[in-house]
Every structure is written in C-alpha cells, then in structure tokens.
C-alpha positions as a Python dict, from the first residue, in 0.01 Angstrom:
ca = {
    (1, 'M'): (0, 0, 0),
    (2, 'S'): (-208, 98, -300),
    (3, 'F'): (-26, 429, -329),
    (4, 'L'): (299, 233, -369),
    (5, 'S'): (178, -37, -599),
    (6, 'R'): (114, 173, -909),
    (7, 'A'): (245, 528, -898),
    (8, 'T'): (575, 435, -734),
    (9, 'V'): (640, 132, -954),
    (10, 'I'): (561, 329, -1271),
    (11, 'A'): (788, 613, -1160),
    (12, 'L'): (1072, 371, -1083),
    (13, 'R'): (1036, 201, -1418),
    (14, 'L'): (1036, 534, -1600),
    (15, 'L'): (1343, 649, -1407),
    (16, 'I'): (1534, 328, -1486),
    (17, 'F'): (1438, 349, -1856),
    (18, 'V'): (1552, 710, -1887),
    (19, 'S'): (1878, 634, -1704),
    (20, 'C'): (1966, 340, -1928),
    (21, 'A'): (1848, 484, -2259),
    (22, 'G'): (2188, 628, -2352),
    (23, 'C'): (2405, 355, -2205),
    (24, 'A'): (2694, 217, -2407),
    (25, 'T'): (2707, -148, -2498),
    (26, 'F'): (3005, -382, -2499),
    (27, 'H'): (3146, -510, -2829),
    (28, 'P'): (3408, -783, -2785),
    (29, 'Q'): (3734, -758, -2981),
    (30, 'P'): (3942, -1055, -2870),
    (31, 'L'): (4311, -1078, -2957),
    (32, 'S'): (4513, -1388, -3029),
    (33, 'S'): (4885, -1426, -3087),
    (34, 'S'): (4835, -1644, -3393),
    (35, 'Q'): (4614, -1392, -3571),
    (36, 'I'): (4850, -1104, -3489),
    (37, 'T'): (5138, -1306, -3632),
    (38, 'S'): (4942, -1398, -3943),
    (39, 'A'): (4839, -1037, -4000),
    (40, 'F'): (5198, -918, -3964),
    (41, 'E'): (5332, -1181, -4203),
    (42, 'A'): (5067, -1079, -4459),
    (43, 'R'): (5193, -719, -4475),
    (44, 'T'): (5330, -625, -4814),
    (45, 'L'): (5444, -330, -5025),
    (46, 'H'): (5175, -420, -5279),
    (47, 'N'): (4888, -324, -5046),
    (48, 'P'): (4632, -107, -5236),
    (49, 'E'): (4544, 76, -4912),
    (50, 'L'): (4912, 166, -4876),
    (51, 'K'): (4895, 305, -5230),
    (52, 'A'): (4603, 527, -5132),
    (53, 'F'): (4788, 643, -4820),
    (54, 'L'): (5101, 737, -5015),
    (55, 'G'): (4897, 907, -5287),
    (56, 'A'): (4705, 1115, -5033),
    (57, 'N'): (5021, 1230, -4855),
    (58, 'L'): (5239, 1289, -5162),
    (59, 'H'): (4953, 1422, -5379),
    (60, 'Q'): (5042, 1203, -5673),
    (61, 'E'): (4912, 896, -5849),
    (62, 'F'): (5132, 588, -5835),
    (63, 'V'): (5114, 426, -6177),
    (64, 'P'): (5235, 158, -6199),
    (65, 'W'): (5196, 18, -5851),
    (66, 'P'): (5411, -65, -5666),
    (67, 'P'): (5668, 196, -5776),
    (68, 'Q'): (5983, 85, -5953),
    (69, 'S'): (6197, 195, -5658),
    (70, 'W'): (6148, 307, -5298),
    (71, 'D'): (6328, 617, -5174),
    (72, 'L'): (6355, 769, -4827),
    (73, 'T'): (6028, 964, -4856),
    (74, 'T'): (5814, 672, -4973),
    (75, 'L'): (5974, 432, -4726),
    (76, 'T'): (5906, 679, -4445),
    (77, 'L'): (5537, 684, -4538),
    (78, 'V'): (5538, 303, -4548),
    (79, 'A'): (5666, 306, -4189),
    (80, 'L'): (5407, 566, -4086),
    (81, 'Y'): (5141, 335, -4230),
    (82, 'Y'): (5260, 10, -4078),
    (83, 'H'): (5475, 71, -3772),
    (84, 'P'): (5304, -30, -3445),
    (85, 'D'): (5469, 249, -3243),
    (86, 'L'): (5235, 498, -3410),
    (87, 'D'): (4936, 277, -3332),
    (88, 'V'): (5038, 290, -2966),
    (89, 'A'): (5085, 668, -2975),
    (90, 'R'): (4746, 721, -3141),
    (91, 'A'): (4576, 488, -2894),
    (92, 'T'): (4735, 680, -2606),
    (93, 'A'): (4609, 1006, -2756),
    (94, 'D'): (4260, 855, -2785),
    (95, 'V'): (4274, 765, -2415),
    (96, 'A'): (4373, 1122, -2331),
    (97, 'E'): (4092, 1256, -2551),
    (98, 'A'): (3848, 1030, -2369),
    (99, 'G'): (3979, 1185, -2048),
    (100, 'V'): (3845, 1521, -2172),
    (101, 'V'): (3500, 1363, -2208),
    (102, 'T'): (3531, 1230, -1853),
    (103, 'A'): (3636, 1573, -1723),
    (104, 'R'): (3331, 1735, -1883),
    (105, 'G'): (3096, 1508, -1696),
    (106, 'R'): (2876, 1646, -1422),
    (107, 'P'): (2791, 1460, -1100),
    (108, 'N'): (2455, 1285, -1122),
    (109, 'P'): (2176, 1355, -876),
    (110, 'S'): (2061, 1064, -665),
    (111, 'I'): (1730, 954, -523),
    (112, 'E'): (1650, 715, -245),
    (113, 'I'): (1323, 519, -212),
    (114, 'A'): (1272, 412, 148),
    (115, 'P'): (925, 266, 225),
    (116, 'G'): (840, 207, 590),
    (117, 'Y'): (570, 52, 805),
    (118, 'A'): (416, 188, 1127),
    (119, 'S'): (321, -109, 1345),
    (120, 'N'): (120, 105, 1590),
    (121, 'S'): (-76, 324, 1352),
    (122, 'A'): (-423, 433, 1454),
    (123, 'P'): (-720, 241, 1317),
    (124, 'G'): (-829, 366, 978),
    (125, 'I'): (-488, 515, 906),
    (126, 'T'): (-265, 338, 658),
    (127, 'P'): (45, 198, 831),
    (128, 'W'): (265, 242, 518),
    (129, 'L'): (519, 523, 502),
    (130, 'L'): (737, 653, 217),
    (131, 'H'): (1059, 848, 259),
    (132, 'S'): (1220, 967, -65),
    (133, 'P'): (1518, 1205, -29),
    (134, 'F'): (1698, 1359, -329),
    (135, 'D'): (2062, 1468, -353),
    (136, 'I'): (2166, 1723, -618),
    (137, 'P'): (2542, 1797, -604),
    (138, 'I'): (2661, 2141, -717),
    (139, 'E'): (3032, 2197, -783),
    (140, 'T'): (3174, 2533, -684),
    (141, 'A'): (3485, 2745, -741),
    (142, 'G'): (3519, 2644, -1108),
    (143, 'K'): (3638, 2290, -1034),
    (144, 'R'): (3483, 2146, -1348),
    (145, 'G'): (3650, 2410, -1566),
    (146, 'Y'): (3992, 2340, -1416),
    (147, 'R'): (3936, 1966, -1460),
    (148, 'I'): (3846, 2014, -1828),
    (149, 'T'): (4146, 2241, -1886),
    (150, 'Q'): (4380, 1989, -1727),
    (151, 'A'): (4244, 1704, -1938),
    (152, 'T'): (4263, 1919, -2253),
    (153, 'H'): (4630, 1996, -2194),
    (154, 'L'): (4707, 1628, -2134),
    (155, 'S'): (4526, 1544, -2458),
    (156, 'E'): (4731, 1808, -2639),
    (157, 'A'): (5053, 1660, -2496),
    (158, 'A'): (4951, 1315, -2617),
    (159, 'R'): (4883, 1453, -2966),
    (160, 'F'): (5231, 1609, -2978),
    (161, 'T'): (5367, 1271, -2874),
    (162, 'I'): (5221, 1126, -3196),
    (163, 'T'): (5437, 1367, -3397),
    (164, 'T'): (5741, 1284, -3182),
    (165, 'T'): (5682, 914, -3241),
    (166, 'A'): (5640, 977, -3614),
    (167, 'W'): (5976, 1151, -3620),
    (168, 'Q'): (6140, 864, -3432),
    (169, 'V'): (5996, 622, -3689),
    (170, 'R'): (6132, 837, -3974),
    (171, 'S'): (6472, 863, -3805),
    (172, 'R'): (6502, 485, -3772),
    (173, 'V'): (6407, 436, -4137),
    (174, 'R'): (6676, 683, -4247),
    (175, 'K'): (6943, 518, -4032),
    (176, 'R'): (6860, 169, -4155),
    (177, 'L'): (6838, 276, -4519),
    (178, 'L'): (7177, 445, -4480),
    (179, 'D'): (7316, 119, -4339),
    (180, 'V'): (7188, -68, -4645),
    (181, 'Y'): (7340, 197, -4872),
    (182, 'A'): (7679, 175, -4698),
    (183, 'A'): (7685, -205, -4715),
    (184, 'T'): (7573, -210, -5080),
    (185, 'Q'): (7833, 43, -5192),
    (186, 'T'): (8107, -123, -4987),
    (187, 'E'): (8024, -459, -5142),
    (188, 'A'): (8051, -310, -5492),
    (189, 'L'): (8391, -157, -5414),
    (190, 'L'): (8515, -481, -5258),
    (191, 'H'): (8409, -675, -5568),
    (192, 'S'): (8610, -428, -5777),
    (193, 'Q'): (8910, -475, -5548),
    (194, 'Q'): (8868, -851, -5566),
    (195, 'A'): (8873, -846, -5947),
    (196, 'V'): (9186, -631, -5949),
    (197, 'R'): (9362, -851, -5693),
    (198, 'E'): (9270, -1165, -5890),
    (199, 'E'): (9431, -1013, -6200),
    (200, 'I'): (9737, -913, -5996),
    (201, 'V'): (9768, -1272, -5867),
    (202, 'T'): (9751, -1398, -6226),
    (203, 'F'): (10036, -1164, -6332),
    (204, 'M'): (10242, -1257, -6028),
    (205, 'E'): (10198, -1628, -6101),
    (206, 'Q'): (10322, -1566, -6456),
    (207, 'R'): (10626, -1379, -6322),
    (208, 'L'): (10695, -1655, -6071),
    (209, 'A'): (10689, -1908, -6354),
    (210, 'A'): (10935, -1688, -6545),
    (211, 'G'): (11157, -1668, -6237),
    (212, 'E'): (11116, -1291, -6203),
    (213, 'I'): (10981, -1297, -5843),
    (214, 'S'): (11007, -1521, -5538),
    (215, 'R'): (10724, -1732, -5399),
    (216, 'P'): (10687, -1522, -5079),
    (217, 'E'): (10597, -1224, -5300),
    (218, 'L'): (10321, -1430, -5462),
    (219, 'T'): (10206, -1549, -5121),
    (220, 'L'): (10159, -1190, -5006),
    (221, 'V'): (9934, -1095, -5298),
    (222, 'R'): (9736, -1420, -5260),
    (223, 'L'): (9686, -1347, -4890),
    (224, 'A'): (9558, -998, -4977),
    (225, 'L'): (9315, -1156, -5224),
    (226, 'E'): (9182, -1399, -4964),
    (227, 'Q'): (9136, -1116, -4715),
    (228, 'T'): (8935, -924, -4975),
    (229, 'R'): (8718, -1230, -5042),
    (230, 'L'): (8652, -1266, -4669),
    (231, 'A'): (8567, -896, -4650),
    (232, 'V'): (8313, -946, -4931),
    (233, 'H'): (8142, -1223, -4731),
    (234, 'D'): (8139, -1003, -4420),
    (235, 'V'): (7981, -708, -4599),
    (236, 'Q'): (7723, -937, -4763),
    (237, 'K'): (7624, -1047, -4415),
    (238, 'Q'): (7607, -684, -4304),
    (239, 'R'): (7387, -597, -4603),
    (240, 'A'): (7145, -882, -4525),
    (241, 'E'): (7126, -774, -4161),
    (242, 'A'): (7077, -410, -4264),
    (243, 'R'): (6784, -505, -4489),
    (244, 'A'): (6629, -704, -4204),
    (245, 'Q'): (6669, -404, -3971),
    (246, 'L'): (6517, -180, -4238),
    (247, 'A'): (6216, -412, -4261),
    (248, 'E'): (6182, -392, -3882),
    (249, 'A'): (6197, -12, -3897),
    (250, 'L'): (5920, -18, -4159),
    (251, 'G'): (5700, -250, -3954),
    (252, 'L'): (5721, -519, -4223),
    (253, 'P'): (5842, -879, -4236),
    (254, 'V'): (6178, -905, -4408),
    (255, 'D'): (6023, -1108, -4693),
    (256, 'A'): (5818, -800, -4787),
    (257, 'L'): (6139, -633, -4910),
    (258, 'A'): (6228, -923, -5137),
    (259, 'G'): (6260, -787, -5489),
    (260, 'A'): (6212, -426, -5378),
    (261, 'V'): (6455, -183, -5543),
    (262, 'L'): (6586, 75, -5296),
    (263, 'N'): (6670, 427, -5412),
    (264, 'F'): (6971, 576, -5230),
    (265, 'E'): (6965, 916, -5399),
    (266, 'A'): (6909, 1091, -5065),
    (267, 'F'): (7257, 982, -4952),
    (268, 'E'): (7456, 1061, -5265),
    (269, 'H'): (7499, 1429, -5182),
    (270, 'L'): (7495, 1650, -4875),
    (271, 'P'): (7310, 1983, -4849),
    (272, 'A'): (7523, 2288, -4916),
    (273, 'A'): (7477, 2423, -4564),
    (274, 'L'): (7278, 2367, -4249),
    (275, 'P'): (7003, 2610, -4148),
    (276, 'T'): (7110, 2938, -3993),
    (277, 'Q'): (7103, 2981, -3617),
    (278, 'E'): (6771, 3162, -3642),
    (279, 'G'): (6633, 2880, -3854),
    (280, 'W'): (6721, 2598, -3615),
    (281, 'R'): (6617, 2803, -3311),
    (282, 'Q'): (6276, 2845, -3471),
    (283, 'A'): (6267, 2471, -3532),
    (284, 'L'): (6362, 2414, -3169),
    (285, 'L'): (6066, 2619, -3049),
    (286, 'N'): (5836, 2393, -3253),
    (287, 'R'): (5998, 2062, -3161),
    (288, 'P'): (5702, 1838, -3070),
    (289, 'D'): (5851, 1677, -2759),
    (290, 'L'): (5920, 2023, -2616),
    (291, 'L'): (5567, 2135, -2700),
    (292, 'A'): (5436, 1817, -2533),
    (293, 'A'): (5637, 1897, -2219),
    (294, 'L'): (5499, 2252, -2216),
    (295, 'A'): (5144, 2116, -2253),
    (296, 'E'): (5210, 1881, -1961),
    (297, 'Y'): (5329, 2178, -1756),
    (298, 'A'): (5007, 2364, -1839),
    (299, 'A'): (4815, 2056, -1722),
    (300, 'R'): (5008, 2066, -1393),
    (301, 'E'): (4908, 2429, -1350),
    (302, 'S'): (4543, 2340, -1399),
    (303, 'A'): (4581, 2052, -1153),
    (304, 'L'): (4715, 2297, -893),
    (305, 'Q'): (4424, 2534, -958),
    (306, 'L'): (4187, 2242, -914),
    (307, 'E'): (4337, 2143, -580),
    (308, 'I'): (4320, 2505, -460),
    (309, 'A'): (3955, 2521, -567),
    (310, 'K'): (3886, 2205, -363),
    (311, 'Q'): (3938, 2416, -49),
    (312, 'Y'): (3591, 2547, -114),
    (313, 'P'): (3324, 2286, -43),
    (314, 'D'): (3063, 2173, -292),
    (315, 'F'): (2694, 2217, -212),
    (316, 'H'): (2432, 1946, -204),
    (317, 'L'): (2067, 2039, -250),
    (318, 'N'): (1850, 1789, -62),
    (319, 'P'): (1483, 1817, -157),
    (320, 'N'): (1288, 1554, 34),
    (321, 'Y'): (943, 1402, -1),
    (322, 'E'): (776, 1205, 274),
    (323, 'R'): (440, 1030, 288),
    (324, 'D'): (341, 1000, 650),
    (325, 'T'): (2, 879, 768),
    (326, 'E'): (-163, 992, 446),
    (327, 'E'): (5, 1333, 465),
    (328, 'N'): (238, 1461, 190),
    (329, 'K'): (537, 1639, 343),
    (330, 'W'): (801, 1832, 141),
    (331, 'F'): (1140, 1947, 267),
    (332, 'L'): (1422, 2149, 109),
    (333, 'G'): (1766, 2090, 257),
    (334, 'L'): (2117, 2216, 190),
    (335, 'S'): (2433, 2039, 298),
    (336, 'L'): (2804, 2104, 256),
    (337, 'E'): (3129, 1978, 399),
    (338, 'L'): (3282, 2205, 662),
    (339, 'P'): (3652, 2263, 583),
    (340, 'V'): (3755, 2279, 946),
    (341, 'L'): (4000, 1993, 1001),
    (342, 'D'): (4138, 1965, 646),
    (343, 'R'): (4190, 2256, 408),
    (344, 'N'): (4332, 2029, 132),
    (345, 'E'): (4685, 2142, 221),
    (346, 'G'): (4844, 1806, 131),
    (347, 'P'): (4707, 1772, -224),
    (348, 'I'): (4783, 2141, -288),
    (349, 'A'): (5145, 2092, -180),
    (350, 'E'): (5174, 1779, -398),
    (351, 'A'): (5027, 1958, -701),
    (352, 'E'): (5261, 2252, -654),
    (353, 'A'): (5561, 2020, -622),
    (354, 'R'): (5457, 1836, -940),
    (355, 'R'): (5432, 2167, -1122),
    (356, 'Q'): (5786, 2257, -1013),
    (357, 'E'): (5908, 1911, -1111),
    (358, 'T'): (5754, 1944, -1458),
    (359, 'A'): (5903, 2293, -1499),
    (360, 'A'): (6245, 2153, -1414),
    (361, 'R'): (6196, 1874, -1668),
    (362, 'V'): (6103, 2128, -1938),
    (363, 'R'): (6416, 2334, -1867),
    (364, 'S'): (6629, 2019, -1863),
    (365, 'L'): (6480, 1901, -2192),
    (366, 'Q'): (6541, 2236, -2360),
    (367, 'A'): (6899, 2251, -2233),
    (368, 'G'): (6957, 1895, -2356),
    (369, 'I'): (6816, 1983, -2698),
    (370, 'L'): (7045, 2286, -2728),
    (371, 'G'): (7344, 2071, -2637),
    (372, 'E'): (7230, 1806, -2885),
    (373, 'I'): (7209, 2066, -3162),
    (374, 'D'): (7553, 2205, -3083),
    (375, 'R'): (7712, 1858, -3078),
    (376, 'A'): (7542, 1754, -3401),
    (377, 'R'): (7640, 2076, -3575),
    (378, 'A'): (8004, 2044, -3469),
    (379, 'G'): (8012, 1678, -3568),
    (380, 'Y'): (7863, 1753, -3907),
    (381, 'E'): (8109, 2032, -3982),
    (382, 'T'): (8400, 1804, -3890),
    (383, 'A'): (8256, 1524, -4104),
    (384, 'Q'): (8225, 1766, -4397),
    (385, 'Q'): (8593, 1856, -4368),
    (386, 'K'): (8688, 1489, -4360),
    (387, 'L'): (8473, 1425, -4666),
    (388, 'A'): (8638, 1715, -4851),
    (389, 'T'): (8980, 1564, -4775),
    (390, 'A'): (8864, 1222, -4896),
    (391, 'D'): (8729, 1381, -5215),
    (392, 'A'): (9067, 1541, -5278),
    (393, 'F'): (9249, 1208, -5232),
    (394, 'L'): (9002, 1031, -5459),
    (395, 'S'): (9044, 1297, -5728),
    (396, 'A'): (9424, 1263, -5708),
    (397, 'H'): (9404, 885, -5748),
    (398, 'A'): (9158, 925, -6036),
    (399, 'R'): (9403, 1155, -6216),
    (400, 'Q'): (9684, 908, -6149),
    (401, 'Q'): (9477, 624, -6287),
    (402, 'Q'): (9387, 821, -6601),
    (403, 'S'): (9754, 905, -6656),
    (404, 'L'): (9861, 542, -6622),
    (405, 'R'): (9582, 431, -6854),
    (406, 'A'): (9711, 671, -7120),
    (407, 'L'): (10067, 545, -7070),
    (408, 'L'): (9947, 185, -7082),
    (409, 'T'): (9766, 253, -7409),
    (410, 'A'): (10083, 406, -7550),
    (411, 'G'): (10283, 105, -7437),
    (412, 'E'): (10491, 310, -7193),
    (413, 'A'): (10356, 158, -6868),
    (414, 'D'): (10334, -187, -6719),
    (415, 'R'): (9995, -355, -6672),
    (416, 'L'): (10082, -438, -6314),
    (417, 'D'): (10151, -70, -6238),
    (418, 'F'): (9810, 19, -6378),
    (419, 'L'): (9643, -248, -6163),
    (420, 'A'): (9822, -116, -5857),
    (421, 'A'): (9687, 232, -5936),
    (422, 'Q'): (9337, 86, -5981),
    (423, 'L'): (9369, -81, -5641),
    (424, 'E'): (9474, 248, -5481),
    (425, 'F'): (9176, 419, -5644),
    (426, 'D'): (8936, 155, -5506),
    (427, 'V'): (9088, 189, -5158),
    (428, 'S'): (9053, 568, -5168),
    (429, 'A'): (8694, 524, -5294),
    (430, 'R'): (8621, 316, -4982),
    (431, 'V'): (8777, 585, -4764),
    (432, 'R'): (8559, 842, -4939),
    (433, 'L'): (8251, 624, -4893),
    (434, 'D'): (8321, 588, -4520),
    (435, 'A'): (8360, 966, -4493),
    (436, 'L'): (8032, 1020, -4680),
    (437, 'V'): (7845, 775, -4458),
    (438, 'T'): (7988, 943, -4147),
    (439, 'A'): (7878, 1282, -4279),
    (440, 'Q'): (7530, 1149, -4355),
    (441, 'Q'): (7509, 1004, -4004),
    (442, 'S'): (7609, 1342, -3858),
    (443, 'F'): (7354, 1513, -4080),
    (444, 'G'): (7087, 1273, -3954),
    (445, 'L'): (7182, 1356, -3595),
    (446, 'F'): (7129, 1726, -3669),
    (447, 'E'): (6788, 1649, -3819),
    (448, 'D'): (6706, 1447, -3507),
    (449, 'A'): (6814, 1738, -3289),
    (450, 'I'): (6567, 1978, -3450),
    (451, 'Q'): (6319, 1701, -3544),
    (452, 'R'): (6268, 1852, -3885),
    (453, 'P'): (6349, 1697, -4224),
    (454, 'L'): (6606, 1897, -4416),
    (455, 'S'): (6668, 1653, -4702),
    (456, 'P'): (6491, 1534, -4905),
    (457, 'P'): (6208, 1789, -4898),
    (458, 'G'): (5859, 1653, -4880),
    (459, 'P'): (5591, 1537, -4635),
    (460, 'V'): (5756, 1277, -4416),
    (461, 'L'): (5559, 1330, -4096),
    (462, 'V'): (5194, 1305, -4001),
    (463, 'T'): (4978, 1512, -3775),
    (464, 'P'): (4739, 1343, -3531),
    (465, 'E'): (4455, 1402, -3777),
    (466, 'V'): (4628, 1212, -4060),
    (467, 'R'): (4575, 844, -3998),
    (468, 'P'): (4624, 544, -4221),
    (469, 'P'): (4313, 344, -4308),
    (470, 'A'): (4199, 111, -4033),
    (471, 'R'): (4377, -224, -4049),
    (472, 'E'): (4171, -517, -3931),
    (473, 'E'): (4444, -706, -3746),
    (474, 'H'): (4235, -841, -3463),
    (475, 'T'): (3954, -1089, -3438),
    (476, 'Q'): (3603, -961, -3456),
}
C-alpha cells in the first residue's frame, strides 16, 4: 500500500486545505431582552451620531446641538435614524442581496476515493486497488443566468421596500406630530375660554348679589365653566398621549421628548394647490411599492424562464482514474438525466401561475393607488372649502370683537357683552382649528397616496444606500 501511504495522503491533505482556505468563520452575536431594553431606554435626542446623520442629510451644521426646536423634517430624520422598522427592511434587503451571491454560485466538482483489496491476486502483484472517479457538473440552457436575474430582481424589490418603509415612518411621524399640534392648540383655546367663563361667572355673581338675575341663570354659566375645565383636563390627557405616540413613531422612549420644543410651522398653512394631474401621475409611476411589485413580477418572469430551461438536462463530465494490479487506467465519461418521464411540466405550470398572480397583484395595486389618490384629492378639496368657511366665520367674529372693544372703551358697551363676544370668537377659533386639522389630515392622505413629500420641502426619505451609523444594540 506504499502508493497509497504518501502520494494519496498528501493529495488529500492538499485538497482539504485548498477547499477550506476561503471558508467563513462564525462570530457569535447573542441577543438578550435586558440589553435591548437598556439600549432603547438610552436613546436620546442629544446623540452626537444623530447630529452627524442630520447634518449629512440636511447639509448643514447644527450649532448649538441639540437644536432649539424640532420640526417635521428633523423629526422625520430622527425616526429614520432610530425606528426599528427600517432596520428590519434593511436586513431583509441584505438577505435578498445575499441571495444574489448564492445565485451566482457554480456547482462544485466532486471526487471519490475508493481503495480496494483483491484477496486472490497473483503472487508478486500488489493486492491493493484504487478507484477514484470525478464528477464535474455543467449547467446548460442558461439556468445560472436566469437564477441570477431572478435573485437580482428580488433584491431590487427589497431595496424599494426600504423606501416604502421610510415613507411609512415619515407618514406616522407627521400624523403624530399633527395630533400633538391639535391637542396643544385646543388646550390653549380652552384655557382662553376658561378665563372668559370665569370672568363671566364673576359678573353674574355680582348681578345675583344685586338682585338683577336669578340663581338658575348663574347655575347655567357655572355649569358651562365646569364643562370647560373638564374639557381642559381631557385635552391635556390627549396631548400627553399624542406625545407618547410621537415618541413611538420616532423609535424613542417618551422620556427622550422631555424638554424638547416642537415646531408646528408645517401645519400652520396649507399649500396653495396640489400638484397637477400630470405631476401626481408621474409620482405614481415612481411610487416605491409599485416599483417593488414590478420588480417582483420581473423576478417571476425569470423564475418561469428558469423552470423552462430545466427541461434541458445538465451534463456531468466523469473523468475516472483507476489503479488496478499496478496498472494506471484512465476513463472519460459523460452522463446526463434523460427527460423521458418528466419534462418539468408541474414546476413550469406553477411558475407561470405565479407570474399571472403577481401581474394581477400589480394591476390591483395600481388601481388601488389611483382610487386612493382620487379619494384623497376629493377629501382635501372638501376640507379646503370647509376651512375657507371657518376662516370667514372667524374673521366675522374678530370684527365683532374689535367693534365691541371700541364701544367698551368709549363706555357705550357692557363688559359682559364684550366677554360674550370673546367667547364666541374662541369657539369659532376652535371650529377653525378643527377645520385646519382636518385639511392637514386630508393633505397627509394625498401625500401618502403619491408617497412624495409636498410640504415642507427637503430630504425626508432615504435611499437604500443612505444608512445611519451602526448602533451597537446587541451583545458582542
């Protein structure tokens, strides 16, 4: 067995070394609930890495840091930095990208070492035998190309999903910030109403003491005052809940917003007009979830091409070496599967059905988007009309209040009449605020329909290439 003891062992060792030279190694990254919780609770708006992220995306230097107030644009970038939904979307895209690497792989050749022993060999002839067949697979009909194309399209779809997720994060931030704005403004108006009603109660008490009114009249104004006070407590609760929901939308603990000044300038005014039909149709064609669906359809097409190509068998080259009774024998073989009983009809039919299913989903998605745009546009136009009516009422009450103030200054009006006018103005201001919030909600729905920011201008989305700095939120 001398011919096996050295040459064969050396060859095997060399083959194993070459095979393992480029092997990946495992690096543990354990997760624990306690560390995830601690990392989340440590998130803050003072993070210097967050400063660098905002500066890179807004192309400006934040001095001082943190900024004096946080508006919709900066809060959106905070959410894009912290929110875990984007981490999931990026991780999914990384998996899809790894699938492209897998698709590019080629089948490895194989070798078999099969020593044998002849128990009845002739004297003087070594009884040891060696049979060493090789197998070299060769793919045909462009299967590898179709596999790579399919994986590439799936990776592209996953990358579009990152942008879709980024928009969803931005949309939630806008909704929650609008809720905080509505609650804050409502609370201010209710405090104004409460002050007016308290003064009215004081005047009514004085008139009751003078015998000018009855007690039931005083009871009515006191009841209105108590209802206003209860409304103040309710809206304070709503404001606290809205801030907590905003923190959730940002991917932050609610304590991180303590002391943060929120800028509501984005909600004070509405844009003059929505984009033209050509403008929003162009936005529709570039909506990332639709592009992702189209990329998925292209992947289904490649999958069908791959299944059709599988009708054609792959080849296997089978060179063979044999050591037999001190004779070196070489063989060259060729093998392939005969497509006689199965022509891959089933997988082809499944792939074609999946392609049709995906096409139907794309058409359904596009039809749904068009309907969503039409509904949002109609709702926004109606909300604008309602806001215009509320503005007119508020202007009328403002003029009435100014007139009564002038009469009161001249001593020609009663203080109670002026307070009643002030109360009417505050009520109409609340009606106007509700109309404005409704219009802003409708405007946000239109932005969601085209998945494109219309107000305020500025970078509020990220592409798959723009990533926040790595956050070490797992154990090493």
